[in-house]
PDB file of N, CA, C and O in Angstrom:
ATOM      1  N   MET A   1      -6.009  -4.757   4.561  1.00  0.00           N
ATOM      2  CA  MET A   1      -5.795  -3.584   3.758  1.00  0.00           C
ATOM      3  C   MET A   1      -5.325  -2.439   4.650  1.00  0.00           C
ATOM      4  O   MET A   1      -5.801  -2.266   5.772  1.00  0.00           O
ATOM      5  N   PHE A   2      -4.388  -1.670   4.127  1.00  0.00           N
ATOM      6  CA  PHE A   2      -3.942  -0.501   4.868  1.00  0.00           C
ATOM      7  C   PHE A   2      -3.633   0.634   3.905  1.00  0.00           C
ATOM      8  O   PHE A   2      -3.336   0.418   2.730  1.00  0.00           O
ATOM      9  N   VAL A   3      -3.709   1.837   4.431  1.00  0.00           N
ATOM     10  CA  VAL A   3      -3.397   3.038   3.668  1.00  0.00           C
ATOM     11  C   VAL A   3      -2.499   3.904   4.546  1.00  0.00           C
ATOM     12  O   VAL A   3      -2.779   4.107   5.728  1.00  0.00           O
ATOM     13  N   ILE A   4      -1.418   4.411   3.956  1.00  0.00           N
ATOM     14  CA  ILE A   4      -0.560   5.344   4.681  1.00  0.00           C
ATOM     15  C   ILE A   4      -1.004   6.748   4.299  1.00  0.00           C
ATOM     16  O   ILE A   4      -0.874   7.167   3.148  1.00  0.00           O
ATOM     17  N   LEU A   5      -1.524   7.460   5.277  1.00  0.00           N
ATOM     18  CA  LEU A   5      -2.030   8.812   5.052  1.00  0.00           C
ATOM     19  C   LEU A   5      -0.924   9.811   5.347  1.00  0.00           C
ATOM     20  O   LEU A   5      -0.385   9.848   6.453  1.00  0.00           O
ATOM     21  N   ARG A   6      -0.595  10.610   4.362  1.00  0.00           N
ATOM     22  CA  ARG A   6       0.450  11.627   4.531  1.00  0.00           C
ATOM     23  C   ARG A   6      -0.138  12.981   4.152  1.00  0.00           C
ATOM     24  O   ARG A   6      -0.832  13.111   3.144  1.00  0.00           O
ATOM     25  N   SER A   7       0.147  13.974   4.966  1.00  0.00           N
ATOM     26  CA  SER A   7      -0.345  15.326   4.696  1.00  0.00           C
ATOM     27  C   SER A   7       0.543  15.982   3.634  1.00  0.00           C
ATOM     28  O   SER A   7       1.689  15.580   3.434  1.00  0.00           O
ATOM     29  N   PRO A   8      -0.002  16.987   2.964  1.00  0.00           N
ATOM     30  CA  PRO A   8       0.813  17.720   1.985  1.00  0.00           C
ATOM     31  C   PRO A   8       1.999  18.400   2.667  1.00  0.00           C
ATOM     32  O   PRO A   8       1.954  18.717   3.855  1.00  0.00           O
ATOM     33  N   THR A   9       3.038  18.613   1.903  1.00  0.00           N
ATOM     34  CA  THR A   9       4.193  19.319   2.450  1.00  0.00           C
ATOM     35  C   THR A   9       4.014  20.819   2.254  1.00  0.00           C
ATOM     36  O   THR A   9       3.261  21.270   1.392  1.00  0.00           O
ATOM     37  N   ASN A  10       4.711  21.556   3.059  1.00  0.00           N
ATOM     38  CA  ASN A  10       4.630  23.014   2.955  1.00  0.00           C
ATOM     39  C   ASN A  10       5.953  23.595   2.463  1.00  0.00           C
ATOM     40  O   ASN A  10       6.457  24.571   3.020  1.00  0.00           O
ATOM     41  N   GLY A  11       6.511  22.989   1.415  1.00  0.00           N
ATOM     42  CA  GLY A  11       7.739  23.491   0.819  1.00  0.00           C
ATOM     43  C   GLY A  11       8.990  22.785   1.274  1.00  0.00           C
ATOM     44  O   GLY A  11      10.032  22.907   0.631  1.00  0.00           O
ATOM     45  N   ASP A  12       8.918  22.044   2.373  1.00  0.00           N
ATOM     46  CA  ASP A  12      10.073  21.260   2.795  1.00  0.00           C
ATOM     47  C   ASP A  12       9.712  19.779   2.712  1.00  0.00           C
ATOM     48  O   ASP A  12       8.640  19.426   2.221  1.00  0.00           O
ATOM     49  N   VAL A  13      10.578  18.940   3.176  1.00  0.00           N
ATOM     50  CA  VAL A  13      10.360  17.498   3.073  1.00  0.00           C
ATOM     51  C   VAL A  13       9.294  17.012   4.058  1.00  0.00           C
ATOM     52  O   VAL A  13       8.599  16.034   3.782  1.00  0.00           O
ATOM     53  N   LYS A  14       9.163  17.675   5.179  1.00  0.00           N
ATOM     54  CA  LYS A  14       8.223  17.246   6.211  1.00  0.00           C
ATOM     55  C   LYS A  14       6.790  17.644   5.846  1.00  0.00           C
ATOM     56  O   LYS A  14       6.551  18.720   5.298  1.00  0.00           O
ATOM     57  N   GLY A  15       5.842  16.754   6.162  1.00  0.00           N
ATOM     58  CA  GLY A  15       4.442  17.067   5.957  1.00  0.00           C
ATOM     59  C   GLY A  15       3.939  18.027   7.013  1.00  0.00           C
ATOM     60  O   GLY A  15       4.585  18.237   8.040  1.00  0.00           O
ATOM     61  N   THR A  16       2.782  18.606   6.752  1.00  0.00           N
ATOM     62  CA  THR A  16       2.208  19.549   7.712  1.00  0.00           C
ATOM     63  C   THR A  16       1.684  18.830   8.951  1.00  0.00           C
ATOM     64  O   THR A  16       1.545  19.446  10.007  1.00  0.00           O
ATOM     65  N   GLU A  17       1.393  17.539   8.836  1.00  0.00           N
ATOM     66  CA  GLU A  17       0.955  16.704   9.955  1.00  0.00           C
ATOM     67  C   GLU A  17       1.748  15.394   9.907  1.00  0.00           C
ATOM     68  O   GLU A  17       2.208  14.996   8.837  1.00  0.00           O
ATOM     69  N   PRO A  18       1.915  14.719  11.045  1.00  0.00           N
ATOM     70  CA  PRO A  18       2.622  13.435  11.012  1.00  0.00           C
ATOM     71  C   PRO A  18       1.803  12.395  10.236  1.00  0.00           C
ATOM     72  O   PRO A  18       0.575  12.477  10.202  1.00  0.00           O
ATOM     73  N   PRO A  19       2.473  11.419   9.614  1.00  0.00           N
ATOM     74  CA  PRO A  19       1.743  10.388   8.873  1.00  0.00           C
ATOM     75  C   PRO A  19       0.927   9.507   9.819  1.00  0.00           C
ATOM     76  O   PRO A  19       1.244   9.379  11.001  1.00  0.00           O
ATOM     77  N   THR A  20      -0.112   8.913   9.282  1.00  0.00           N
ATOM     78  CA  THR A  20      -0.979   7.991  10.010  1.00  0.00           C
ATOM     79  C   THR A  20      -1.254   6.798   9.102  1.00  0.00           C
ATOM     80  O   THR A  20      -1.421   6.952   7.892  1.00  0.00           O
ATOM     81  N   VAL A  21      -1.297   5.608   9.696  1.00  0.00           N
ATOM     82  CA  VAL A  21      -1.665   4.410   8.946  1.00  0.00           C
ATOM     83  C   VAL A  21      -3.104   4.060   9.306  1.00  0.00           C
ATOM     84  O   VAL A  21      -3.454   3.952  10.481  1.00  0.00           O
ATOM     85  N   TYR A  22      -3.933   3.884   8.280  1.00  0.00           N
ATOM     86  CA  TYR A  22      -5.316   3.439   8.459  1.00  0.00           C
ATOM     87  C   TYR A  22      -5.358   1.964   8.085  1.00  0.00           C
ATOM     88  O   TYR A  22      -4.994   1.592   6.969  1.00  0.00           O
ATOM     89  N   VAL A  23      -5.803   1.119   9.020  1.00  0.00           N
ATOM     90  CA  VAL A  23      -5.900  -0.318   8.789  1.00  0.00           C
ATOM     91  C   VAL A  23      -7.371  -0.705   8.831  1.00  0.00           C
ATOM     92  O   VAL A  23      -8.059  -0.462   9.822  1.00  0.00           O
ATOM     93  N   ASP A  24      -7.846  -1.310   7.747  1.00  0.00           N
ATOM     94  CA  ASP A  24      -9.228  -1.758   7.640  1.00  0.00           C
ATOM     95  C   ASP A  24      -9.294  -3.190   8.160  1.00  0.00           C
ATOM     96  O   ASP A  24      -8.864  -4.122   7.479  1.00  0.00           O
ATOM     97  N   GLY A  25      -9.826  -3.364   9.348  1.00  0.00           N
ATOM     98  CA  GLY A  25      -9.872  -4.671   9.980  1.00  0.00           C
ATOM     99  C   GLY A  25     -11.232  -5.332   9.879  1.00  0.00           C
ATOM    100  O   GLY A  25     -12.233  -4.684   9.571  1.00  0.00           O
ATOM    101  N   PHE A  26     -11.256  -6.622  10.141  1.00  0.00           N
ATOM    102  CA  PHE A  26     -12.495  -7.399  10.074  1.00  0.00           C
ATOM    103  C   PHE A  26     -13.498  -6.961  11.140  1.00  0.00           C
ATOM    104  O   PHE A  26     -14.705  -6.946  10.900  1.00  0.00           O
ATOM    105  N   THR A  27     -12.993  -6.611  12.302  1.00  0.00           N
ATOM    106  CA  THR A  27     -13.890  -6.224  13.393  1.00  0.00           C
ATOM    107  C   THR A  27     -13.828  -4.737  13.724  1.00  0.00           C
ATOM    108  O   THR A  27     -14.434  -4.294  14.699  1.00  0.00           O
ATOM    109  N   GLY A  28     -13.109  -3.974  12.930  1.00  0.00           N
ATOM    110  CA  GLY A  28     -13.013  -2.541  13.169  1.00  0.00           C
ATOM    111  C   GLY A  28     -11.795  -1.948  12.494  1.00  0.00           C
ATOM    112  O   GLY A  28     -10.955  -2.668  11.954  1.00  0.00           O
ATOM    113  N   ASP A  29     -11.708  -0.654  12.529  1.00  0.00           N
ATOM    114  CA  ASP A  29     -10.613   0.061  11.893  1.00  0.00           C
ATOM    115  C   ASP A  29      -9.603   0.509  12.941  1.00  0.00           C
ATOM    116  O   ASP A  29      -9.933   0.701  14.111  1.00  0.00           O
ATOM    117  N   LEU A  30      -8.357   0.670  12.487  1.00  0.00           N
ATOM    118  CA  LEU A  30      -7.303   1.171  13.356  1.00  0.00           C
ATOM    119  C   LEU A  30      -6.643   2.378  12.710  1.00  0.00           C
ATOM    120  O   LEU A  30      -6.502   2.438  11.488  1.00  0.00           O
ATOM    121  N   TYR A  31      -6.248   3.318  13.517  1.00  0.00           N
ATOM    122  CA  TYR A  31      -5.435   4.443  13.071  1.00  0.00           C
ATOM    123  C   TYR A  31      -4.157   4.401  13.903  1.00  0.00           C
ATOM    124  O   TYR A  31      -4.198   4.539  15.126  1.00  0.00           O
ATOM    125  N   LEU A  32      -3.031   4.211  13.238  1.00  0.00           N
ATOM    126  CA  LEU A  32      -1.752   4.068  13.916  1.00  0.00           C
ATOM    127  C   LEU A  32      -0.886   5.276  13.594  1.00  0.00           C
ATOM    128  O   LEU A  32      -0.806   5.697  12.440  1.00  0.00           O
ATOM    129  N   ASP A  33      -0.230   5.839  14.621  1.00  0.00           N
ATOM    130  CA  ASP A  33       0.565   7.037  14.362  1.00  0.00           C
ATOM    131  C   ASP A  33       1.930   7.044  15.045  1.00  0.00           C
ATOM    132  O   ASP A  33       2.653   8.037  14.967  1.00  0.00           O
ATOM    133  N   LYS A  34       2.287   5.959  15.707  1.00  0.00           N
ATOM    134  CA  LYS A  34       3.611   5.890  16.329  1.00  0.00           C
ATOM    135  C   LYS A  34       4.665   5.718  15.232  1.00  0.00           C
ATOM    136  O   LYS A  34       4.445   4.975  14.276  1.00  0.00           O
ATOM    137  N   PRO A  35       5.800   6.395  15.362  1.00  0.00           N
ATOM    138  CA  PRO A  35       6.847   6.279  14.334  1.00  0.00           C
ATOM    139  C   PRO A  35       7.240   4.835  14.024  1.00  0.00           C
ATOM    140  O   PRO A  35       7.472   4.502  12.862  1.00  0.00           O
ATOM    141  N   SER A  36       7.320   3.977  15.034  1.00  0.00           N
ATOM    142  CA  SER A  36       7.700   2.581  14.797  1.00  0.00           C
ATOM    143  C   SER A  36       6.633   1.851  13.972  1.00  0.00           C
ATOM    144  O   SER A  36       6.958   0.987  13.156  1.00  0.00           O
ATOM    145  N   GLU A  37       5.364   2.201  14.187  1.00  0.00           N
ATOM    146  CA  GLU A  37       4.277   1.596  13.404  1.00  0.00           C
ATOM    147  C   GLU A  37       4.326   2.069  11.960  1.00  0.00           C
ATOM    148  O   GLU A  37       4.149   1.276  11.035  1.00  0.00           O
ATOM    149  N   ILE A  38       4.565   3.359  11.767  1.00  0.00           N
ATOM    150  CA  ILE A  38       4.663   3.922  10.416  1.00  0.00           C
ATOM    151  C   ILE A  38       5.805   3.253   9.665  1.00  0.00           C
ATOM    152  O   ILE A  38       5.651   2.895   8.497  1.00  0.00           O
ATOM    153  N   GLU A  39       6.954   3.080  10.322  1.00  0.00           N
ATOM    154  CA  GLU A  39       8.117   2.436   9.686  1.00  0.00           C
ATOM    155  C   GLU A  39       7.794   1.021   9.225  1.00  0.00           C
ATOM    156  O   GLU A  39       8.187   0.620   8.130  1.00  0.00           O
ATOM    157  N   ARG A  40       7.079   0.263  10.053  1.00  0.00           N
ATOM    158  CA  ARG A  40       6.742  -1.118   9.681  1.00  0.00           C
ATOM    159  C   ARG A  40       5.833  -1.148   8.459  1.00  0.00           C
ATOM    160  O   ARG A  40       6.023  -1.975   7.567  1.00  0.00           O
ATOM    161  N   TYR A  41       4.862  -0.267   8.408  1.00  0.00           N
ATOM    162  CA  TYR A  41       3.956  -0.237   7.261  1.00  0.00           C
ATOM    163  C   TYR A  41       4.649   0.333   6.023  1.00  0.00           C
ATOM    164  O   TYR A  41       4.359  -0.097   4.906  1.00  0.00           O
ATOM    165  N   ASP A  42       5.555   1.290   6.202  1.00  0.00           N
ATOM    166  CA  ASP A  42       6.362   1.772   5.074  1.00  0.00           C
ATOM    167  C   ASP A  42       7.156   0.609   4.478  1.00  0.00           C
ATOM    168  O   ASP A  42       7.214   0.450   3.259  1.00  0.00           O
ATOM    169  N   GLY A  43       7.768  -0.200   5.346  1.00  0.00           N
ATOM    170  CA  GLY A  43       8.529  -1.360   4.884  1.00  0.00           C
ATOM    171  C   GLY A  43       7.656  -2.362   4.161  1.00  0.00           C
ATOM    172  O   GLY A  43       8.048  -2.894   3.123  1.00  0.00           O
ATOM    173  N   ALA A  44       6.475  -2.626   4.700  1.00  0.00           N
ATOM    174  CA  ALA A  44       5.548  -3.560   4.055  1.00  0.00           C
ATOM    175  C   ALA A  44       5.118  -3.041   2.692  1.00  0.00           C
ATOM    176  O   ALA A  44       5.038  -3.805   1.731  1.00  0.00           O
ATOM    177  N   PHE A  45       4.841  -1.741   2.604  1.00  0.00           N
ATOM    178  CA  PHE A  45       4.426  -1.146   1.336  1.00  0.00           C
ATOM    179  C   PHE A  45       5.528  -1.282   0.287  1.00  0.00           C
ATOM    180  O   PHE A  45       5.253  -1.618  -0.865  1.00  0.00           O
ATOM    181  N   LYS A  46       6.772  -1.020   0.683  1.00  0.00           N
ATOM    182  CA  LYS A  46       7.896  -1.156  -0.248  1.00  0.00           C
ATOM    183  C   LYS A  46       8.030  -2.586  -0.753  1.00  0.00           C
ATOM    184  O   LYS A  46       8.301  -2.800  -1.934  1.00  0.00           O
ATOM    185  N   LYS A  47       7.844  -3.573   0.133  1.00  0.00           N
ATOM    186  CA  LYS A  47       7.918  -4.978  -0.284  1.00  0.00           C
ATOM    187  C   LYS A  47       6.792  -5.319  -1.265  1.00  0.00           C
ATOM    188  O   LYS A  47       7.013  -6.055  -2.227  1.00  0.00           O
ATOM    189  N   ILE A  48       5.602  -4.796  -1.030  1.00  0.00           N
ATOM    190  CA  ILE A  48       4.473  -5.039  -1.936  1.00  0.00           C
ATOM    191  C   ILE A  48       4.763  -4.443  -3.307  1.00  0.00           C
ATOM    192  O   ILE A  48       4.535  -5.094  -4.326  1.00  0.00           O
ATOM    193  N   VAL A  49       5.262  -3.215  -3.340  1.00  0.00           N
ATOM    194  CA  VAL A  49       5.582  -2.552  -4.609  1.00  0.00           C
ATOM    195  C   VAL A  49       6.651  -3.337  -5.361  1.00  0.00           C
ATOM    196  O   VAL A  49       6.546  -3.515  -6.574  1.00  0.00           O
ATOM    197  N   ASN A  50       7.670  -3.806  -4.661  1.00  0.00           N
ATOM    198  CA  ASN A  50       8.744  -4.558  -5.308  1.00  0.00           C
ATOM    199  C   ASN A  50       8.273  -5.900  -5.853  1.00  0.00           C
ATOM    200  O   ASN A  50       8.815  -6.385  -6.847  1.00  0.00           O
ATOM    201  N   ALA A  51       7.269  -6.509  -5.218  1.00  0.00           N
ATOM    202  CA  ALA A  51       6.772  -7.810  -5.659  1.00  0.00           C
ATOM    203  C   ALA A  51       5.718  -7.698  -6.761  1.00  0.00           C
ATOM    204  O   ALA A  51       5.435  -8.676  -7.453  1.00  0.00           O
ATOM    205  N   ALA A  52       5.146  -6.521  -6.921  1.00  0.00           N
ATOM    206  CA  ALA A  52       4.050  -6.331  -7.875  1.00  0.00           C
ATOM    207  C   ALA A  52       4.540  -6.402  -9.321  1.00  0.00           C
ATOM    208  O   ALA A  52       5.662  -6.006  -9.635  1.00  0.00           O
ATOM    209  N   LEU A  53       3.675  -6.914 -10.184  1.00  0.00           N
ATOM    210  CA  LEU A  53       3.950  -6.924 -11.618  1.00  0.00           C
ATOM    211  C   LEU A  53       3.658  -5.553 -12.207  1.00  0.00           C
ATOM    212  O   LEU A  53       2.834  -4.809 -11.677  1.00  0.00           O
ATOM    213  N   ASP A  54       4.333  -5.217 -13.306  1.00  0.00           N
ATOM    214  CA  ASP A  54       3.995  -3.960 -13.979  1.00  0.00           C
ATOM    215  C   ASP A  54       2.731  -4.161 -14.815  1.00  0.00           C
ATOM    216  O   ASP A  54       2.181  -5.262 -14.845  1.00  0.00           O
ATOM    217  N   ASP A  55       2.264  -3.110 -15.492  1.00  0.00           N
ATOM    218  CA  ASP A  55       1.007  -3.177 -16.247  1.00  0.00           C
ATOM    219  C   ASP A  55       1.012  -4.289 -17.286  1.00  0.00           C
ATOM    220  O   ASP A  55       0.053  -5.054 -17.385  1.00  0.00           O
ATOM    221  N   THR A  56       2.084  -4.380 -18.057  1.00  0.00           N
ATOM    222  CA  THR A  56       2.154  -5.378 -19.128  1.00  0.00           C
ATOM    223  C   THR A  56       2.179  -6.788 -18.550  1.00  0.00           C
ATOM    224  O   THR A  56       1.465  -7.668 -19.030  1.00  0.00           O
ATOM    225  N   GLU A  57       2.988  -7.004 -17.534  1.00  0.00           N
ATOM    226  CA  GLU A  57       3.066  -8.328 -16.910  1.00  0.00           C
ATOM    227  C   GLU A  57       1.729  -8.717 -16.286  1.00  0.00           C
ATOM    228  O   GLU A  57       1.316  -9.874 -16.373  1.00  0.00           O
ATOM    229  N   SER A  58       1.058  -7.767 -15.665  1.00  0.00           N
ATOM    230  CA  SER A  58      -0.257  -8.043 -15.074  1.00  0.00           C
ATOM    231  C   SER A  58      -1.266  -8.432 -16.142  1.00  0.00           C
ATOM    232  O   SER A  58      -2.008  -9.401 -15.980  1.00  0.00           O
ATOM    233  N   ARG A  59      -1.294  -7.678 -17.230  1.00  0.00           N
ATOM    234  CA  ARG A  59      -2.216  -7.953 -18.332  1.00  0.00           C
ATOM    235  C   ARG A  59      -1.951  -9.350 -18.913  1.00  0.00           C
ATOM    236  O   ARG A  59      -2.886 -10.108 -19.173  1.00  0.00           O
ATOM    237  N   ASP A  60      -0.669  -9.678 -19.114  1.00  0.00           N
ATOM    238  CA  ASP A  60      -0.308 -10.996 -19.662  1.00  0.00           C
ATOM    239  C   ASP A  60      -0.730 -12.116 -18.725  1.00  0.00           C
ATOM    240  O   ASP A  60      -1.245 -13.139 -19.176  1.00  0.00           O
ATOM    241  N   LEU A  61      -0.522 -11.938 -17.445  1.00  0.00           N
ATOM    242  CA  LEU A  61      -0.912 -12.956 -16.473  1.00  0.00           C
ATOM    243  C   LEU A  61      -2.427 -13.151 -16.465  1.00  0.00           C
ATOM    244  O   LEU A  61      -2.901 -14.286 -16.418  1.00  0.00           O
ATOM    245  N   ILE A  62      -3.180 -12.077 -16.509  1.00  0.00           N
ATOM    246  CA  ILE A  62      -4.644 -12.173 -16.523  1.00  0.00           C
ATOM    247  C   ILE A  62      -5.117 -12.890 -17.783  1.00  0.00           C
ATOM    248  O   ILE A  62      -6.005 -13.740 -17.713  1.00  0.00           O
ATOM    249  N   LYS A  63      -4.538 -12.560 -18.925  1.00  0.00           N
ATOM    250  CA  LYS A  63      -4.910 -13.231 -20.178  1.00  0.00           C
ATOM    251  C   LYS A  63      -4.592 -14.720 -20.107  1.00  0.00           C
ATOM    252  O   LYS A  63      -5.399 -15.552 -20.521  1.00  0.00           O
ATOM    253  N   GLN A  64      -3.415 -15.055 -19.581  1.00  0.00           N
ATOM    254  CA  GLN A  64      -3.008 -16.454 -19.453  1.00  0.00           C
ATOM    255  C   GLN A  64      -3.977 -17.218 -18.553  1.00  0.00           C
ATOM    256  O   GLN A  64      -4.405 -18.322 -18.891  1.00  0.00           O
ATOM    257  N   GLU A  65      -4.315 -16.639 -17.426  1.00  0.00           N
ATOM    258  CA  GLU A  65      -5.236 -17.302 -16.491  1.00  0.00           C
ATOM    259  C   GLU A  65      -6.633 -17.439 -17.103  1.00  0.00           C
ATOM    260  O   GLU A  65      -7.304 -18.450 -16.898  1.00  0.00           O
ATOM    261  N   ALA A  66      -7.065 -16.433 -17.847  1.00  0.00           N
ATOM    262  CA  ALA A  66      -8.384 -16.500 -18.501  1.00  0.00           C
ATOM    263  C   ALA A  66      -8.395 -17.637 -19.522  1.00  0.00           C
ATOM    264  O   ALA A  66      -9.381 -18.367 -19.623  1.00  0.00           O
ATOM    265  N   ARG A  67      -7.307 -17.792 -20.277  1.00  0.00           N
ATOM    266  CA  ARG A  67      -7.216 -18.909 -21.245  1.00  0.00           C
ATOM    267  C   ARG A  67      -7.285 -20.247 -20.535  1.00  0.00           C
ATOM    268  O   ARG A  67      -7.957 -21.169 -20.998  1.00  0.00           O
ATOM    269  N   GLU A  68      -6.587 -20.354 -19.405  1.00  0.00           N
ATOM    270  CA  GLU A  68      -6.604 -21.612 -18.648  1.00  0.00           C
ATOM    271  C   GLU A  68      -8.004 -21.925 -18.113  1.00  0.00           C
ATOM    272  O   GLU A  68      -8.420 -23.083 -18.108  1.00  0.00           O
ATOM    273  N   LEU A  69      -8.721 -20.914 -17.670  1.00  0.00           N
ATOM    274  CA  LEU A  69     -10.065 -21.125 -17.137  1.00  0.00           C
ATOM    275  C   LEU A  69     -11.068 -21.477 -18.224  1.00  0.00           C
ATOM    276  O   LEU A  69     -12.069 -22.138 -17.945  1.00  0.00           O
ATOM    277  N   SER A  70     -10.822 -21.051 -19.451  1.00  0.00           N
ATOM    278  CA  SER A  70     -11.780 -21.314 -20.522  1.00  0.00           C
ATOM    279  C   SER A  70     -11.584 -22.674 -21.175  1.00  0.00           C
ATOM    280  O   SER A  70     -12.356 -23.048 -22.058  1.00  0.00           O
ATOM    281  N   LYS A  71     -10.575 -23.414 -20.761  1.00  0.00           N
ATOM    282  CA  LYS A  71     -10.331 -24.759 -21.329  1.00  0.00           C
ATOM    283  C   LYS A  71     -11.334 -25.752 -20.803  1.00  0.00           C
ATOM    284  O   LYS A  71     -11.288 -26.927 -21.166  1.00  0.00           O
TER     285      LYS A  71
END
């Protein structure tokens, strides 16, 4: 699991602080702040969003799986 932490903007596109990635690890947490690390996690987040189902598709899939489990 990871979270991209971004500070609020102060009227322009740039945040008041540089972004940080928080990674919840099995043996500890990581805070990453190098631009190359942020870019990799931004890319991963975009891929996850693109692969995700929308609300209706998610609901339909859950209903379908529940029907299969109840057989």
